[in-house]
C-alpha positions as CSV (number, residue, x, y, z in Angstrom):
1,M,-11.8,-32.3,42.9
2,Q,-12.2,-28.4,43.5
3,N,-15.2,-28.4,41.5
4,A,-17.0,-31.1,42.9
5,M,-16.8,-29.5,46.0
6,D,-17.6,-26.0,44.8
7,S,-20.8,-27.4,43.3
8,F,-21.6,-29.4,46.4
9,Y,-21.2,-26.4,48.2
10,E,-23.4,-24.3,46.5
11,V,-26.4,-27.1,45.9
12,L,-26.4,-27.5,49.7
13,R,-26.3,-23.1,50.2
14,G,-29.0,-23.1,48.3
15,R,-31.1,-26.1,50.1
16,L,-30.4,-24.5,53.4
17,A,-31.3,-21.2,52.6
18,T,-34.7,-22.7,51.4
19,L,-35.3,-24.6,54.1
20,N,-34.3,-22.3,56.9
21,P,-34.4,-18.6,55.2
22,E,-34.2,-17.0,58.5
23,R,-30.1,-19.0,59.2
24,T,-28.2,-15.9,58.3
25,I,-24.8,-14.4,58.9
26,V,-23.0,-10.9,57.8
27,V,-19.6,-11.4,56.7
28,R,-17.8,-8.6,55.3
29,G,-21.2,-6.6,55.8
30,V,-22.9,-9.1,53.4
31,T,-25.7,-11.1,54.7
32,R,-25.6,-14.4,53.0
33,P,-27.3,-17.9,54.1
34,G,-25.9,-19.7,57.4
35,L,-22.8,-21.9,55.7
36,V,-19.5,-21.0,55.6
37,T,-16.1,-23.0,54.3
38,D,-13.4,-22.4,56.9
39,G,-10.9,-22.4,54.6
40,S,-12.0,-19.3,52.3
41,E,-12.8,-17.1,55.2
42,T,-11.2,-15.1,58.0
43,E,-10.3,-16.5,61.3
44,S,-13.4,-13.9,62.8
45,V,-15.9,-16.1,61.0
46,A,-14.6,-19.7,62.3
47,A,-16.2,-18.6,65.8
48,L,-19.6,-17.8,64.4
49,P,-22.2,-20.3,65.8
50,D,-25.6,-20.4,64.7
51,C,-24.1,-21.7,60.9
52,F,-22.8,-24.4,59.2
53,H,-19.0,-24.7,59.0
54,L,-18.0,-27.0,56.4
55,R,-14.5,-28.2,55.9
56,W,-12.9,-31.0,53.6
57,T,-10.9,-34.0,54.4
58,D,-10.0,-37.8,53.5
59,A,-9.7,-37.4,49.4
60,A,-9.2,-40.4,47.7
61,M,-8.8,-41.0,44.2
62,T,-9.8,-45.0,42.6
63,Q,-9.0,-45.4,38.7
64,E,-11.6,-48.2,38.7
65,G,-13.0,-47.8,34.8
66,C,-13.3,-45.7,32.0
67,M,-12.7,-41.9,34.4
68,P,-11.1,-41.6,37.8
69,M,-13.6,-41.6,40.6
70,V,-12.6,-38.7,43.2
71,S,-14.1,-38.8,46.8
72,Q,-13.9,-36.3,49.7
73,V,-15.3,-36.0,52.8
74,C,-17.6,-33.0,53.7
75,E,-17.6,-31.9,57.5
76,F,-19.8,-29.7,59.0
77,S,-19.0,-28.3,62.4
78,Y,-22.0,-26.4,63.9
79,A,-22.4,-25.0,67.5
80,T,-25.1,-22.9,69.5
81,A,-25.8,-21.5,73.0
82,G,-29.4,-21.4,72.0
83,T,-31.2,-18.0,72.4
84,A,-31.1,-14.9,74.5
85,M,-34.3,-14.9,75.2
86,N,-34.5,-18.3,77.0
87,G,-31.5,-17.9,78.4
88,G,-29.7,-20.8,76.5
89,L,-31.9,-23.3,78.0
90,D,-33.5,-24.1,74.3
91,R,-29.9,-25.0,72.9
92,G,-30.7,-28.9,72.8
93,R,-33.7,-28.0,70.7
94,A,-31.5,-25.4,68.4
95,L,-29.0,-28.2,67.6
96,A,-32.1,-30.6,66.9
97,A,-33.5,-28.0,64.5
98,M,-29.8,-27.4,63.2
99,D,-29.5,-31.5,62.9
100,G,-32.9,-31.3,61.0
101,E,-31.7,-28.5,58.4
102,L,-29.1,-30.3,57.5
103,L,-30.3,-33.6,57.0
104,S,-33.0,-32.5,54.9
105,A,-30.9,-30.5,52.6
106,V,-28.4,-33.6,52.2
107,L,-31.4,-35.8,51.8
108,L,-33.5,-33.6,49.7
109,P,-34.0,-35.7,46.1
110,P,-31.9,-36.0,44.5
111,K,-28.9,-36.7,46.1
112,N,-26.6,-35.9,42.9
113,A,-26.3,-32.8,40.9
114,V,-24.9,-31.3,38.0
115,K,-21.0,-30.6,38.2
116,N,-19.9,-27.1,37.4
117,D,-16.5,-25.1,36.8
118,F,-17.1,-21.6,39.2
119,S,-13.3,-20.6,38.5
120,G,-14.5,-18.3,35.9
121,L,-16.6,-16.0,38.3
122,R,-13.1,-15.2,39.6
123,F,-12.6,-12.6,36.3
124,G,-15.9,-12.1,35.5
125,G,-17.0,-15.2,33.6
126,A,-19.5,-17.7,33.8
127,V,-20.4,-21.0,35.3
128,K,-19.4,-23.4,33.1
129,T,-21.6,-26.3,33.1
130,M,-19.2,-29.8,33.4
131,G,-19.7,-33.2,31.8
132,T,-20.2,-35.5,34.6
133,R,-22.0,-35.2,37.8
134,I,-21.9,-35.1,41.8
135,W,-23.6,-37.2,44.1
136,W,-23.1,-38.2,48.0
137,S,-24.0,-40.4,50.7
138,D,-26.5,-39.8,53.8
139,V,-25.3,-37.7,56.8
140,T,-23.7,-39.1,59.7
141,F,-23.6,-37.4,62.8
142,E,-20.8,-38.0,65.7
143,P,-22.0,-37.2,69.2
144,I,-23.0,-34.2,70.6
145,K,-20.6,-32.4,72.8
146,V,-20.9,-30.0,75.2
147,N,-18.2,-26.4,75.3
148,R,-18.8,-24.2,77.8
149,N,-22.4,-22.8,76.6
150,Q,-22.2,-24.7,73.5
151,L,-23.9,-27.8,72.3
152,T,-21.6,-28.6,69.1
153,R,-21.9,-31.3,66.7
154,V,-19.4,-32.8,63.5
155,A,-21.7,-34.5,60.5
156,K,-20.2,-35.7,57.8
157,V,-21.4,-36.4,54.3
158,Q,-18.7,-38.3,51.5
159,V,-19.0,-36.4,47.9
160,M,-17.9,-38.4,45.1
161,S,-17.4,-37.4,41.4
162,Y,-15.5,-38.6,38.4
163,Q,-12.5,-36.7,37.4
164,E,-12.7,-35.1,33.9
165,A,-9.7,-34.2,31.6
166,G,-8.0,-31.1,32.8
167,E,-9.2,-31.4,36.4
168,L,-7.1,-30.5,39.0
């Protein structure tokens, strides 16, 4: 499932960067699109507002067919206190803008992508294109919550792919 998770992350990161190039974060001195995988970042990144925090839950596998199909829920959490210029009174609009960005990124056609193996990048190699694709559900939004001066939201997308021979 790791290849499917990495592929989905890369697709969403690219789409979000295109939809709002100004939604960026700085992590270890590098400016990048405002999407982080909490399991792969330092603890200081986990508290960043105004960006999307991604984590994976609810893995499942079915053996119906010629290849096993795996699925996992991609959970996005995000929070905003609005802008300082408006004294935070625009936090509802800021959260709605993030809702719209995520919704657009997920629903932008196509709702599938080539599955890639990114493991070679760790050793200076290249991305390897695999033989199957990933695909995903529509996004579902949980209710808005108030956490002190911030509005927070969790949204979920189910990501699916076929498990290829040799994949973990």
